[in-house]
C-alpha positions in Angstrom: 0.0 -0.1 -0.1 1.6 3.2 -1.0 -0.3 6.1 1.0 1.8 9.0 -0.2 1.2 8.3 -4.0 -2.5 7.8 -3.3 -2.7 11.2 -1.4 -0.6 12.8 -4.1 -3.3 12.0 -6.8 -6.3 12.9 -4.6 -4.7 16.4 -4.0 -4.2 16.8 -7.9 -7.6 15.7 -8.7 -9.1 18.3 -5.8 -6.8 20.9 -7.7 -7.7 20.3 -11.2 -11.7 19.9 -10.3 -12.1 23.7 -9.9 -10.4 24.6 -13.1 -12.4 22.2 -15.3 -15.8 23.5 -13.5 -14.7 27.1 -14.2 -13.8 26.4 -17.7 -17.2 24.7 -18.3 -19.2 27.8 -16.8 -21.8 29.3 -19.1 -23.0 32.7 -18.5 -26.5 33.6 -19.3 -28.7 36.8 -18.4 -32.4 36.1 -17.6 -34.3 38.8 -19.5 -38.1 39.9 -19.5 -39.8 42.5 -21.8 -43.1 44.0 -20.1 -45.3 45.7 -22.4 -46.9 48.8 -20.4 -47.6 50.7 -23.9 -51.3 50.9 -23.2 -52.0 48.5 -25.8 -50.5 45.3 -27.8 -47.4 45.6 -29.8 -46.1 43.8 -32.9 -42.8 42.5 -34.0 -41.1 43.0 -31.0 -37.4 42.6 -31.7 -34.5 42.9 -29.0 -30.7 43.1 -30.3 -28.0 42.4 -28.2 -24.2 41.6 -29.3 -24.2 38.7 -31.5 -27.9 37.5 -31.4 -31.6 38.7 -31.3 -34.9 37.7 -29.9 -38.4 38.8 -30.0 -42.1 37.9 -30.5 -44.9 38.5 -33.1 -47.3 39.9 -30.5 -47.3 41.0 -26.9 -50.3 42.2 -25.2 -50.7 44.9 -23.0 -49.6 44.1 -19.6 -47.8 40.8 -20.9 -44.3 39.8 -20.2 -42.1 38.0 -22.3 -39.2 35.9 -20.9 -36.2 34.8 -22.8 -32.6 33.7 -21.4 -29.2 35.3 -23.5 -25.9 34.5 -23.6 -24.1 37.6 -24.6 -21.0 37.2 -27.3 -19.1 40.2 -27.6 -19.8 43.6 -26.3 -22.0 46.4 -27.4 -25.3 48.0 -26.9 -28.9 46.4 -26.6 -31.3 47.5 -28.8 -35.5 47.3 -28.8 -37.9 47.8 -31.8 -41.6 47.2 -32.1 -44.6 48.1 -33.8 -47.8 49.4 -32.0 -51.4 48.8 -33.1 -51.4 52.2 -34.9 -48.5 51.1 -37.2 -45.9 53.4 -35.1 -42.7 51.9 -35.0 -40.0 52.4 -32.1 -36.4 52.1 -31.9 -34.9 52.3 -28.2 -31.3 52.2 -27.1 -30.7 50.2 -24.2 -27.7 49.6 -21.8 -24.3 47.8 -23.1 -23.9 44.5 -22.5 -20.5 42.8 -22.4 -19.4 38.8 -23.0 -19.3 37.0 -19.7 -21.8 39.2 -17.9 -24.8 37.3 -16.2 -27.7 38.0 -13.9 -31.1 39.6 -14.9 -32.5 42.4 -16.9 -35.9 43.7 -16.9 -37.0 45.7 -19.9 -40.4 47.7 -19.2 -42.1 49.0 -22.4 -43.8 52.4 -21.7 -46.2 54.8 -23.9 -44.8 56.9 -26.7 -41.5 54.8 -27.2 -40.2 55.4 -24.2 -38.5 52.3 -21.8 -36.9 51.6 -18.8 -34.2 48.9 -18.0 -33.3 47.6 -14.9 -30.1 45.5 -15.3 -28.9 43.4 -12.2 -25.6 42.1 -13.9 -22.0 41.1 -12.7 -19.8 44.0 -13.9 -18.4 44.1 -17.1 -15.1 42.1 -17.3 
């Protein structure tokens, strides 16, 4: 029985595990878009660095949830069309790769919006 070698192997394994787990971590931002515009909206699109998501229709008071993974960095942008065919484009906060947390987007009347990020600092 060779105890020192067994202890050494155990110690080496214990040191490598955190490194392996850190390399596999996936950073996500739980995003929600809430419609408080006063009416239904159509063609909702949220663009963020390297991708986008959206929905064909979001009723007044409706909430759309989506999980994103940011690649690169850049501004978030929201666009949608109201029932009277008015189109709005709204610039949001800048996002960076490896950020994680949550982001609430509240769409308000007349093309206004509130952004409530709870994100880790930009790396």
